[in-house]
C-alpha positions as CSV (number, residue, x, y, z in Angstrom):
1,M,0.8,1.3,-52.0
2,A,2.0,-0.8,-49.1
3,S,-0.5,-1.3,-46.2
4,R,0.2,0.1,-42.8
5,S,-0.2,-2.2,-39.8
6,R,-1.6,-0.8,-36.8
7,T,0.1,-1.5,-33.3
8,K,-2.5,-2.4,-30.7
9,T,-2.0,-0.5,-27.5
10,A,-1.8,-2.7,-24.4
11,P,-4.6,-2.0,-22.0
12,A,-3.9,0.3,-19.0
13,W,-5.4,-2.3,-16.7
14,R,-5.4,-6.1,-16.0
15,S,-8.6,-7.9,-15.4
16,R,-10.3,-11.4,-15.2
17,S,-13.8,-9.9,-15.8
18,A,-13.4,-7.6,-18.8
19,I,-16.4,-7.8,-21.2
20,P,-17.1,-5.9,-24.5
21,V,-17.9,-2.2,-24.0
22,R,-21.7,-1.8,-24.7
23,T,-24.1,1.0,-24.0
24,L,-26.7,-0.1,-21.6
25,P,-30.4,0.9,-22.3
26,S,-31.8,4.2,-20.9
27,P,-33.3,4.0,-17.5
28,A,-36.8,2.7,-17.4
29,H,-38.5,5.8,-15.9
30,D,-37.8,9.4,-15.9
31,T,-39.1,10.0,-12.3
32,P,-36.4,12.1,-10.6
33,T,-35.5,10.1,-7.4
34,A,-32.3,9.6,-5.5
35,T,-32.7,5.8,-5.8
36,G,-32.5,4.0,-9.2
37,R,-34.6,1.2,-10.5
38,I,-31.9,-1.2,-9.2
39,P,-30.3,0.5,-6.2
40,L,-26.6,0.9,-6.1
41,V,-25.4,1.3,-2.5
42,D,-22.0,1.8,-0.6
43,P,-19.8,2.0,-3.7
44,R,-16.0,1.3,-3.1
45,P,-13.4,2.7,-3.5
46,T,-14.9,6.2,-2.7
47,L,-14.4,9.0,-0.2
48,P,-18.0,10.4,0.2
49,G,-18.4,14.0,1.1
50,V,-14.7,15.2,0.8
51,G,-15.0,17.2,-2.4
52,M,-11.5,17.4,-4.2
53,L,-10.0,14.5,-2.3
54,H,-9.6,11.1,-4.0
55,P,-9.2,7.5,-3.0
56,K,-5.8,6.3,-4.3
57,A,-4.0,3.3,-5.7
58,F,-0.5,2.9,-7.0
59,S,0.6,1.7,-10.4
60,G,0.3,-2.2,-10.6
61,E,-2.0,-2.3,-7.6
62,V,-4.9,-4.7,-7.6
63,V,-7.8,-2.6,-6.5
64,P,-11.1,-4.3,-5.4
65,F,-14.2,-2.5,-6.8
66,Q,-17.5,-3.4,-5.1
67,V,-21.0,-2.2,-4.6
68,V,-24.2,-3.3,-3.0
69,A,-27.0,-3.9,-5.7
70,F,-30.4,-5.6,-5.5
71,R,-33.9,-5.3,-6.7
72,E,-37.4,-6.2,-5.5
73,G,-38.8,-9.7,-6.0
74,H,-36.9,-12.7,-7.1
75,D,-35.7,-11.8,-10.5
76,L,-31.9,-11.8,-11.0
77,I,-29.7,-8.9,-11.9
78,G,-26.3,-8.1,-13.2
79,A,-23.8,-5.6,-12.2
80,Q,-20.8,-4.1,-14.0
81,L,-18.1,-1.4,-13.6
82,R,-17.4,1.1,-16.3
83,L,-13.8,2.2,-15.9
84,F,-12.3,5.2,-17.6
85,T,-8.5,5.6,-17.9
86,P,-6.7,9.1,-17.4
87,S,-6.8,9.3,-21.3
88,G,-10.6,8.8,-21.3
89,D,-10.5,5.1,-22.8
90,A,-13.5,3.1,-21.3
91,S,-13.6,-0.5,-20.4
92,V,-16.3,-2.6,-18.9
93,H,-15.9,-5.3,-16.2
94,R,-18.5,-7.7,-15.1
95,L,-19.1,-7.8,-11.3
96,A,-19.6,-11.2,-9.5
97,P,-22.0,-11.5,-6.5
98,L,-20.2,-12.5,-3.2
99,A,-21.8,-15.2,-1.2
100,D,-22.0,-13.1,1.8
101,G,-25.8,-12.6,2.0
102,F,-25.6,-8.9,1.6
103,D,-26.0,-8.4,-2.0
104,T,-22.3,-7.3,-2.5
105,W,-20.9,-7.4,-6.1
106,R,-17.2,-7.3,-6.7
107,T,-14.4,-7.5,-9.1
108,E,-10.5,-6.8,-9.0
109,I,-8.5,-4.9,-11.5
110,A,-4.8,-4.1,-11.6
111,L,-4.5,-0.5,-12.6
112,L,-1.3,0.3,-14.6
113,A,-1.4,3.9,-15.8
114,E,-0.7,6.7,-13.4
115,G,-3.1,9.6,-13.3
116,D,-6.6,10.3,-12.5
117,W,-9.1,7.6,-13.4
118,T,-12.9,7.6,-13.1
119,F,-15.3,4.8,-12.7
120,R,-19.1,4.1,-12.1
121,F,-21.2,1.1,-11.3
122,E,-24.1,0.0,-13.5
123,A,-26.8,-2.5,-12.7
124,Y,-29.7,-4.1,-14.8
125,A,-32.2,-6.7,-15.0
126,D,-30.5,-9.9,-16.2
127,D,-33.3,-11.2,-18.4
128,F,-31.4,-14.3,-19.6
129,A,-30.2,-15.3,-16.0
130,T,-33.7,-15.0,-14.7
131,W,-35.1,-17.0,-17.3
132,R,-32.2,-19.7,-17.1
133,H,-32.7,-20.2,-13.4
134,A,-36.5,-20.6,-13.7
135,A,-36.3,-22.8,-16.7
136,A,-33.7,-25.2,-15.2
137,L,-36.1,-25.8,-12.2
138,K,-39.4,-25.8,-14.0
139,I,-38.5,-28.0,-17.1
140,A,-36.6,-30.5,-14.9
141,A,-39.8,-30.7,-12.8
142,G,-42.0,-31.0,-15.9
143,V,-43.7,-27.7,-15.1
144,D,-44.5,-25.0,-17.7
145,V,-42.1,-26.8,-20.3
146,A,-43.8,-25.0,-23.4
147,V,-43.8,-21.6,-21.8
148,M,-40.3,-21.7,-20.6
149,A,-39.1,-22.9,-24.0
150,L,-40.8,-20.1,-25.9
151,L,-39.7,-17.4,-23.4
152,G,-36.2,-18.7,-24.1
153,A,-36.6,-18.6,-27.7
154,Q,-37.7,-15.0,-27.6
155,L,-34.7,-14.0,-25.6
156,C,-32.4,-15.6,-28.1
157,T,-34.3,-13.9,-31.0
158,R,-34.2,-10.5,-29.1
159,A,-30.5,-10.9,-28.6
160,A,-29.8,-12.0,-32.2
161,A,-31.3,-8.7,-33.3
162,E,-28.7,-6.7,-31.4
163,T,-26.4,-5.2,-34.1
164,D,-23.3,-4.8,-32.0
165,R,-23.2,-8.6,-31.5
166,P,-20.6,-10.5,-33.6
167,A,-22.3,-12.2,-36.6
168,R,-21.2,-15.6,-35.4
169,Q,-23.0,-15.1,-32.2
170,R,-26.1,-13.8,-33.9
171,T,-26.3,-16.9,-36.1
172,A,-25.9,-19.1,-33.1
173,L,-28.5,-17.3,-31.2
174,R,-31.0,-17.7,-34.2
175,R,-30.2,-21.5,-34.0
176,W,-30.9,-21.7,-30.4
177,A,-34.2,-19.8,-30.7
178,K,-35.4,-22.1,-33.5
179,A,-34.3,-25.2,-31.4
180,L,-36.2,-23.8,-28.3
181,G,-39.3,-23.0,-30.4
182,A,-39.3,-26.6,-31.6
183,A,-38.8,-28.1,-28.1
184,T,-42.1,-26.9,-26.5
185,D,-43.1,-30.6,-26.1
186,D,-39.6,-32.0,-25.6
187,P,-38.4,-31.4,-22.0
188,T,-35.2,-33.3,-22.6
189,T,-34.1,-31.2,-25.5
190,A,-35.2,-28.1,-23.9
191,L,-33.3,-28.7,-20.7
192,E,-30.2,-29.6,-22.8
193,I,-30.4,-26.0,-24.3
194,V,-31.0,-24.4,-21.1
195,R,-27.8,-25.9,-19.6
196,D,-25.7,-25.4,-22.7
197,A,-22.5,-23.8,-21.4
198,D,-21.7,-22.0,-24.9
199,L,-25.3,-20.3,-24.6
200,A,-24.4,-19.1,-21.1
201,V,-21.0,-17.7,-22.3
202,V,-22.8,-15.6,-25.0
203,F,-25.0,-13.9,-22.5
204,H,-22.3,-13.4,-19.8
205,D,-20.0,-11.6,-22.2
206,R,-23.0,-9.5,-23.7
207,P,-25.7,-9.6,-21.2
208,L,-29.3,-9.1,-22.2
209,A,-30.1,-6.1,-20.1
210,S,-33.2,-4.2,-19.1
211,L,-34.2,-1.7,-16.3
212,A,-30.8,-0.2,-16.2
213,T,-29.5,2.0,-13.5
214,I,-26.4,4.1,-14.0
215,G,-24.5,5.1,-11.0
216,E,-22.6,8.1,-10.0
217,T,-19.1,8.7,-11.5
218,F,-16.3,8.6,-8.8
219,P,-12.5,9.5,-9.0
220,L,-9.6,7.3,-8.4
221,R,-5.9,8.5,-8.4
222,V,-3.2,6.1,-9.5
223,E,0.2,7.2,-8.4
224,R,3.6,5.7,-9.3
225,E,4.8,2.4,-7.9
226,R,7.0,3.8,-5.3
227,A,4.2,5.6,-3.7
228,G,3.0,2.3,-2.5
229,V,5.9,-0.2,-2.9
230,G,9.4,0.1,-1.4
231,A,11.8,-1.1,1.2
232,W,13.4,1.9,3.0
233,Y,16.6,2.3,4.9
234,E,17.4,5.3,7.1
235,F,20.8,6.4,7.9
236,F,22.7,9.7,9.1
237,P,25.1,10.8,6.5
238,R,27.3,12.5,9.2
239,S,28.0,9.0,10.8
240,E,28.9,7.4,7.4
241,G,32.7,7.9,7.1
242,A,33.0,9.9,10.4
243,I,36.4,9.7,11.9
244,R,37.4,9.8,15.5
245,E,41.0,11.0,16.3
246,S,43.1,9.6,19.1
247,D,42.4,12.7,21.1
248,G,38.6,12.1,20.7
249,T,38.0,14.7,18.1
250,V,35.5,13.7,15.6
251,H,35.4,14.7,11.9
252,S,32.0,14.3,10.4
253,G,31.1,12.0,7.6
254,T,30.2,14.0,4.3
255,F,28.0,13.3,1.3
256,A,30.9,11.9,-0.4
257,T,31.7,9.4,2.4
258,A,28.1,8.6,2.6
259,S,28.0,7.6,-0.9
260,A,30.3,4.8,-0.2
261,R,27.5,3.2,1.9
262,L,25.0,3.3,-1.1
263,P,26.2,0.2,-3.0
264,E,25.9,-2.0,0.3
265,V,22.3,-0.5,1.0
266,A,21.5,-1.4,-2.6
267,G,23.0,-4.7,-2.3
268,M,20.7,-5.6,0.6
269,G,17.8,-4.9,-1.7
270,F,16.6,-1.6,-0.3
271,Q,15.0,0.9,-2.9
272,V,14.7,4.2,-0.7
273,V,17.4,5.8,1.5
274,Y,15.9,8.2,3.8
275,L,18.1,11.0,5.3
276,P,17.3,12.9,8.6
277,P,17.5,16.6,8.2
278,I,20.7,17.6,6.3
279,H,20.6,21.4,7.1
280,P,22.7,23.5,9.4
281,I,22.1,22.8,13.2
282,G,21.5,25.5,15.8
283,V,23.9,26.2,18.7
284,T,21.5,27.8,21.2
285,N,20.3,25.1,23.5
286,R,21.9,22.4,21.6
287,K,21.4,18.9,22.9
288,G,24.3,16.7,24.2
289,P,24.7,13.0,24.2
290,N,21.5,11.2,25.3
291,N,19.4,14.2,25.0
292,S,21.3,16.0,27.9
293,L,20.8,19.8,28.2
294,T,24.6,20.4,27.9
295,A,26.4,20.0,24.7
296,G,30.1,19.8,24.5
297,P,32.3,21.6,21.9
298,G,32.4,18.5,19.7
299,D,28.7,17.5,20.0
300,P,26.9,17.7,16.5
301,G,23.4,18.4,18.0
302,S,20.1,17.1,16.8
303,P,19.5,17.4,13.0
304,W,15.9,18.3,13.7
305,A,17.2,21.6,15.4
306,I,17.2,23.2,12.1
307,G,18.8,26.6,11.2
308,A,22.0,28.5,12.0
309,A,24.1,31.2,10.7
310,A,25.0,29.0,7.6
311,G,21.3,28.9,6.7
312,G,17.9,27.2,7.1
313,H,15.8,24.7,5.3
314,D,17.2,25.4,1.9
315,A,20.8,24.9,3.0
316,V,23.0,21.9,3.6
317,H,25.1,21.6,6.8
318,P,28.6,22.8,5.9
319,D,30.2,19.5,7.5
320,L,28.3,17.4,4.9
321,G,29.5,19.5,1.9
322,T,27.9,21.8,-0.5
323,L,24.6,21.8,-2.4
324,D,26.7,20.5,-5.4
325,D,27.9,17.6,-3.2
326,F,24.4,16.7,-2.3
327,R,23.3,16.5,-5.9
328,G,26.3,14.3,-6.5
329,F,25.0,12.1,-3.6
330,V,21.5,11.9,-5.2
331,A,23.2,11.0,-8.7
332,D,25.2,8.3,-7.0
333,A,22.1,6.9,-5.3
334,R,20.3,6.9,-8.6
335,S,23.2,4.9,-10.3
336,E,22.6,2.3,-7.5
337,G,18.8,2.1,-8.2
338,L,18.1,4.1,-5.0
339,E,15.9,7.0,-4.4
340,I,16.7,9.6,-1.8
341,A,14.0,10.5,0.7
342,L,14.6,13.8,2.5
343,D,13.1,14.9,5.8
344,L,10.8,17.8,5.7
345,A,10.6,19.0,9.4
346,L,8.6,22.3,9.8
347,Q,10.4,23.6,12.8
348,A,13.4,25.8,13.8
349,S,16.2,26.1,16.0
350,P,16.4,29.4,18.1
351,D,19.3,30.4,15.5
352,H,17.1,29.8,12.5
353,P,17.0,32.9,10.1
354,W,13.2,32.8,10.4
355,V,13.3,33.7,14.1
356,T,14.7,37.1,13.0
357,T,13.1,37.7,9.8
358,H,9.6,36.2,10.6
359,P,9.1,36.1,14.3
360,E,5.2,35.9,13.5
361,W,5.8,32.3,12.4
362,F,6.2,31.2,15.9
363,T,4.3,31.4,19.2
364,T,5.4,34.2,21.5
365,L,4.5,33.6,25.3
366,P,3.4,36.4,27.6
367,D,7.0,37.0,29.0
368,G,8.1,37.6,25.5
369,T,10.0,34.3,24.8
370,I,9.3,32.1,22.0
371,A,7.6,28.7,22.9
372,F,9.9,25.7,22.4
373,A,8.6,22.2,21.4
374,E,7.0,19.9,23.8
375,N,5.5,16.4,23.6
376,P,5.0,15.7,27.4
377,P,7.0,14.4,29.2
378,K,9.5,15.0,26.3
379,K,10.8,18.6,26.0
380,Y,12.8,20.0,22.9
381,Q,14.5,23.1,24.3
382,D,16.6,23.2,21.0
383,I,13.4,23.5,18.7
384,Y,10.8,26.2,18.2
385,P,7.5,24.8,16.5
386,I,6.0,27.0,13.9
387,N,2.5,28.5,14.2
388,F,0.4,28.8,11.0
389,D,-2.2,31.2,12.6
390,N,-0.4,34.5,12.3
391,D,0.6,34.6,8.6
392,P,-0.7,31.3,6.9
393,D,-0.3,32.6,3.4
394,G,3.5,33.8,4.0
395,L,4.4,30.6,5.9
396,S,2.7,28.2,3.3
397,A,4.5,29.9,0.5
398,E,7.8,29.6,2.1
399,V,7.4,25.7,2.7
400,L,6.2,25.4,-1.0
401,R,9.4,27.2,-2.0
402,I,11.6,25.0,0.1
403,A,9.8,21.7,-1.3
404,L,10.3,22.9,-4.9
405,H,13.9,23.8,-4.2
406,W,14.6,20.3,-3.0
407,I,12.7,18.8,-5.8
408,A,15.1,20.6,-8.2
409,Q,18.0,18.9,-6.5
410,G,16.6,15.6,-7.5
411,V,14.6,14.7,-4.3
412,H,11.1,13.1,-5.1
413,I,10.4,11.7,-1.8
414,F,9.6,13.6,1.6
415,R,9.4,12.0,5.1
416,V,7.4,14.7,6.8
417,D,8.2,15.0,10.5
418,N,5.2,15.3,12.9
419,P,2.6,16.4,10.3
420,H,-0.3,15.9,12.7
421,T,1.1,19.0,14.6
422,K,0.3,21.3,11.5
423,P,-3.2,22.2,10.0
424,L,-4.8,19.6,7.7
425,W,-5.8,22.3,5.3
426,F,-2.0,23.2,4.9
427,W,-1.0,19.7,3.9
428,E,-3.9,19.4,1.4
429,W,-2.9,22.5,-0.2
430,L,0.8,21.8,-0.1
431,I,0.6,18.4,-1.6
432,R,-1.9,19.5,-4.3
433,E,0.4,22.4,-5.2
434,V,3.6,20.2,-5.5
435,T,1.9,17.2,-7.2
436,A,0.3,19.4,-9.7
437,R,3.8,20.4,-10.8
438,H,5.6,17.1,-9.9
439,P,3.1,14.1,-9.8
440,E,5.9,11.9,-9.1
441,V,6.5,13.4,-5.8
442,V,5.7,11.2,-2.7
443,F,4.9,12.4,1.0
444,L,5.4,10.0,3.9
445,A,3.7,11.1,7.2
446,E,5.6,10.5,10.4
447,A,2.2,10.6,12.3
448,F,2.1,8.7,15.4
449,T,-1.3,9.8,16.5
450,R,-4.8,8.8,16.9
451,P,-6.5,6.8,14.1
452,N,-8.6,9.6,12.9
453,P,-5.9,12.3,12.5
454,M,-3.6,9.6,10.9
455,Q,-6.1,8.6,8.4
456,A,-7.3,12.3,7.7
457,L,-3.6,12.9,6.8
458,A,-3.8,10.1,4.1
459,R,-7.2,11.6,2.9
460,V,-5.7,14.9,2.3
461,G,-2.8,13.5,0.1
462,F,-0.1,11.8,2.1
463,Q,0.8,8.7,0.0
464,Q,2.4,6.7,3.0
465,S,2.5,6.9,6.8
466,Y,4.2,5.4,9.8
467,S,1.9,3.4,11.8
468,Y,1.4,1.6,15.2
469,F,2.8,-1.7,13.7
470,T,5.9,-0.9,15.9
471,W,3.9,-1.5,19.0
472,R,1.6,-4.4,17.8
473,N,3.3,-7.5,19.0
474,T,0.9,-10.1,20.2
475,K,-1.0,-12.4,17.9
476,A,-4.3,-10.6,18.6
477,E,-2.9,-7.2,18.1
478,L,-1.3,-8.0,14.8
479,E,-4.3,-9.9,13.4
480,E,-6.3,-6.9,14.1
481,F,-3.8,-4.4,12.8
482,L,-2.9,-6.3,9.6
483,T,-6.6,-6.9,8.8
484,G,-7.4,-3.3,9.3
485,V,-4.7,-1.9,7.2
486,S,-5.1,-4.4,4.2
487,H,-8.8,-4.2,4.0
488,E,-10.5,-1.5,6.1
489,T,-8.4,1.6,5.3
490,A,-6.5,0.5,2.2
491,D,-8.4,2.9,-0.2
492,V,-6.5,5.9,1.2
493,F,-4.0,4.8,4.0
494,R,-0.7,3.1,3.1
495,P,1.2,2.0,6.1
496,N,5.0,1.9,5.9
497,L,6.0,-0.7,8.5
498,F,9.2,0.6,10.0
499,V,10.7,-1.9,12.4
500,N,12.5,0.7,14.4
501,T,13.6,4.6,14.2
502,P,16.0,6.7,16.1
503,D,13.1,7.4,18.5
504,I,11.8,4.1,18.8
505,L,13.4,0.9,20.4
506,T,10.4,-1.0,21.6
507,E,10.4,-3.4,24.7
508,Y,10.0,-6.3,22.3
509,L,13.4,-5.5,20.7
510,Q,15.0,-4.5,23.9
511,F,14.2,-7.8,25.5
512,G,13.6,-10.2,22.7
513,G,17.2,-10.7,21.6
514,R,18.2,-11.5,18.0
515,P,15.0,-13.7,17.4
516,A,13.0,-10.7,18.0
517,Y,14.8,-8.7,15.3
518,R,14.3,-11.6,12.7
519,I,10.6,-11.8,13.6
520,R,9.7,-8.2,13.2
521,A,11.7,-7.9,10.0
522,A,10.0,-10.9,8.4
523,I,6.6,-9.6,9.3
524,A,7.2,-6.1,8.1
525,A,8.8,-7.3,4.8
526,T,6.0,-9.7,4.0
527,A,2.9,-8.1,5.5
528,A,2.8,-4.9,3.5
529,P,4.5,-3.6,0.4
530,L,6.1,-0.8,2.2
531,Y,8.5,-1.3,5.3
532,G,11.6,0.5,6.7
533,V,14.7,-0.1,8.7
534,Y,16.9,2.4,10.6
535,A,20.5,1.7,10.4
536,G,21.8,-0.3,13.3
537,Y,18.9,-2.7,13.2
538,E,21.0,-5.1,11.3
539,L,23.5,-4.9,14.3
540,Y,21.1,-5.8,16.8
541,E,21.4,-2.4,18.7
542,N,19.0,-3.1,21.5
543,V,20.3,-1.3,24.6
544,S,18.0,1.5,25.6
545,R,18.5,4.7,27.5
546,P,17.2,3.9,31.0
547,G,13.4,4.6,31.2
548,S,12.8,5.3,27.6
549,E,12.3,3.5,24.3
550,E,15.2,5.2,22.6
551,N,18.8,3.7,22.0
552,I,21.4,4.7,24.5
553,D,24.0,6.9,22.9
554,N,21.3,7.9,20.5
555,E,22.5,8.8,17.0
556,K,20.3,11.9,17.1
557,Y,22.8,13.6,19.4
558,E,26.1,12.1,18.5
559,Y,28.1,10.2,15.8
560,K,27.8,6.5,15.6
561,F,30.9,4.3,14.5
562,R,29.8,1.0,13.0
563,D,32.0,-1.6,11.2
564,W,29.4,-3.1,8.9
565,A,31.7,-5.5,7.1
566,A,33.4,-6.8,10.1
567,S,30.0,-7.3,11.8
568,E,28.9,-9.5,8.9
569,A,32.0,-11.4,8.6
570,S,31.7,-12.5,12.2
571,G,28.1,-13.5,11.9
572,D,26.9,-10.7,14.1
573,S,24.8,-9.0,11.4
574,L,21.2,-9.3,10.3
575,A,22.1,-7.8,6.8
576,P,22.1,-11.5,5.1
577,Y,18.5,-12.1,6.4
578,L,17.5,-8.5,5.2
579,R,19.0,-9.3,1.8
580,L,17.1,-12.7,1.7
581,L,13.8,-10.9,2.6
582,N,14.2,-8.2,0.1
583,G,15.0,-10.8,-2.6
584,I,11.8,-12.6,-1.8
585,R,9.9,-9.5,-2.1
586,A,11.5,-8.7,-5.4
587,A,10.7,-12.3,-6.6
588,H,7.0,-12.5,-5.4
589,P,4.3,-10.1,-6.7
590,A,2.0,-11.4,-3.9
591,L,4.2,-9.4,-1.4
592,R,4.0,-6.3,-3.4
593,Q,0.2,-5.8,-2.8
594,L,-1.4,-4.5,0.3
595,R,-5.0,-5.6,0.1
596,N,-4.4,-9.2,-0.4
597,L,-3.6,-10.3,3.1
598,T,-5.9,-12.8,4.8
599,V,-5.3,-13.8,8.5
600,Q,-5.6,-17.6,9.0
601,Y,-5.9,-19.5,12.2
602,S,-3.3,-21.4,14.5
603,D,-3.9,-23.4,17.7
604,D,-1.1,-21.5,19.5
605,D,-1.7,-17.8,20.7
606,A,1.9,-17.1,19.9
607,V,1.8,-18.3,16.3
608,L,0.6,-15.7,13.7
609,V,-0.5,-17.0,10.2
610,Y,-1.4,-15.0,7.1
611,V,-1.8,-15.8,3.3
612,K,-1.0,-13.2,0.6
613,H,-2.1,-14.4,-2.8
614,A,-1.8,-12.9,-6.2
615,D,-3.6,-14.0,-9.3
616,G,-1.2,-14.3,-12.4
617,V,-3.8,-12.6,-14.6
618,L,-3.7,-9.5,-12.4
619,T,0.0,-9.3,-11.8
620,G,1.0,-10.1,-15.4
621,T,3.2,-13.1,-14.6
622,G,0.6,-15.6,-16.0
623,E,1.2,-17.7,-12.9
624,D,-0.6,-17.4,-9.6
625,D,1.7,-16.4,-6.6
626,T,0.8,-17.5,-3.1
627,I,2.9,-16.9,0.1
628,I,2.1,-18.3,3.6
629,V,3.7,-16.7,6.5
630,V,3.8,-18.5,9.9
631,A,5.5,-16.5,12.6
632,N,6.5,-17.6,16.1
633,L,5.9,-14.3,18.0
634,D,7.6,-15.6,21.2
635,P,11.3,-14.8,20.7
636,H,12.1,-17.0,23.9
637,S,10.9,-20.3,23.0
638,V,10.2,-23.2,20.5
639,R,6.5,-23.4,19.4
640,Q,4.9,-26.5,17.9
641,T,1.3,-26.2,16.8
642,T,-1.2,-26.9,14.0
643,I,-2.2,-24.3,11.6
644,H,-5.4,-24.2,9.6
645,L,-5.7,-22.6,6.1
646,D,-8.5,-21.8,3.9
647,T,-6.8,-23.1,0.8
648,R,-9.8,-22.0,-1.4
649,L,-8.1,-18.7,-1.3
650,F,-5.4,-20.0,-3.6
651,G,-7.3,-22.6,-5.6
652,I,-6.8,-25.7,-3.6
653,A,-9.8,-27.7,-2.4
654,P,-10.1,-28.3,1.4
655,G,-8.3,-31.6,2.1
656,E,-6.3,-31.6,-1.2
657,Q,-2.5,-32.0,-0.9
658,Y,0.0,-29.3,-2.5
659,A,3.6,-28.8,-2.4
660,V,5.1,-25.9,-0.7
661,R,8.8,-24.7,-0.2
662,D,10.0,-22.7,2.7
663,L,11.9,-19.8,1.0
664,V,14.0,-19.2,4.1
665,T,15.5,-22.6,4.4
666,G,14.7,-24.2,1.1
667,A,12.9,-27.1,2.7
668,D,10.1,-28.8,0.6
669,W,7.0,-30.1,2.3
670,T,3.4,-31.5,1.2
671,W,0.7,-29.6,3.1
672,T,-3.0,-29.6,3.1
673,D,-5.5,-27.4,5.0
674,H,-4.3,-28.5,8.3
675,N,-0.4,-28.6,9.0
676,F,2.0,-29.4,12.0
677,V,4.5,-26.7,12.2
678,R,7.6,-26.3,14.5
679,L,9.1,-22.9,14.8
680,D,12.3,-22.5,16.9
681,A,12.9,-18.8,17.8
682,F,16.7,-19.3,18.2
683,A,17.0,-21.0,14.7
684,E,14.3,-19.8,12.2
685,P,11.3,-18.3,13.9
686,V,9.4,-17.7,10.6
687,H,8.2,-19.9,7.9
688,I,7.9,-17.8,4.5
689,V,6.3,-20.4,2.4
690,Q,5.5,-20.5,-1.3
691,V,2.6,-22.7,-2.6
692,K,4.3,-24.6,-5.5
693,G,1.1,-26.4,-6.8
694,R,-0.8,-29.6,-6.3
695,S,1.1,-32.7,-5.2
């Protein structure tokens, strides 16, 4: 009978620190205390005290696991992570102590399988490490040579008796034990054995543990890659293919004409197309151009004023087509490698069917009118905000129905408008209900609010969030912001670095000219694995409505007519640069990680420097990937300065030379840890440099 070969399943993780799975000895004492024999403190990633909520990662993300562990006295300890995949398979990863003076132990692991993982930290007295440290010092000094040799022999004998060790190791351990027993009066031989690298490897892979402490088990949710990696492009379908007649009449673009734009968006390297609301738009209090209170007969109104005689949140605007047409648009996007993100805006125009069927879902004022939306000094007379306090169950069920309806049409990403104006409990419930049925669904929070509410939305389930990146422009502001989102909040909060939106045209873009557009795009595309662009950015649309941070002739209130091809042909488009940036992102795994950014130093307060490094073992490429970004933040000048790099971050010794290539210009240089740079805002204001290796 022919033998059957078994296919070895690839691990659901990548790690530099994996060791054989072994059971630690039982804890040394049974006295019930909150503190173990070897305390385990401040485990990460965790969300203490939040019940059903989980820290999160995305498939392929390199996650740092760390804990504070120590013991009394001077004997050495070891620490490890026991990790369980969603299917329950266990692996063990040895933690390394950080030289931080705070007893921190850490390892990094790339998690590949989607689902609910669990993990725990374990610590133990490392008897071999304690002996080796003491023996190396004492034997070299001629102190207690015989005692240290005999103690080492006992440890080797004890380890050789462990039946879960390979036979080859056990044989070697018995040989070392015999040699140490014979070296009690031979310091030279004893010291050679103490320093034997092969002996150290045996005990590193299978430590000789005692006084074990087993920590608490914690959850970690791993979501699909698009929850944490993606380049977004926002456009209004009604503007794509819109036609203006000679008499000024405008015919709206449709899903069919908008589909014609998809190959170009995909060709620029974007992966997600975000659509503002596509539903019928109310007539009552409809806004005209530039947010005016008077709309003409041909003015389309704001898509966020949802609801009219043609339907509400589950309908499509008749000008755009039918529900079948929308499904065709989604299919066209998928054929281009694009996903559609749909706006989920929980509000209504005065003409929404809800106003008649469920007036209790709104706030009624003492004069009997329904309150319209306000964000002082802004007023939205065309929108009624909803109120969860009168019928929370009925309103929640309706929103869940709407979400499931659009999921059935092929939508798996929702950009949620103003989620911070709705109760947190509702979002926790809705996201849990949706992802229990459809774990692939991603929610982005459009939450420009205070840090605590913004991060709370992430804790209750939002996979992504807008952020204050848009208004962080100086070197100090960006250094603080990028460090925070990369390290301090990354266990739950994933920033999507949109460079602009229909509502946001910052002063930096208004007055920085074309260099400002290149600078902001380069930083957004390289600093985080998620970033976004609103259409028109590539055409340098930088004229604001007076006194505001919005584009004049805002697309929220009217159709926009753009000739993308003609602009690019004439050299008046940033599209080639966006194409280049997205190509660099696709080619470099370091740019598809969030937690690996390290700010570096420059002598110029207008020059920002950061490094993003990815270990080839953890990314699966087999080769390390290091990107250094040097950005001139002043869009009005040429800057010359010296940058200072901690090259140890990417395996280069201080002072050692290494080769780099500028991925924007193709220029090759030889760098060290201190490098002169010249950045011309009017030519190339940003270096995106790949480390090629030692010179």
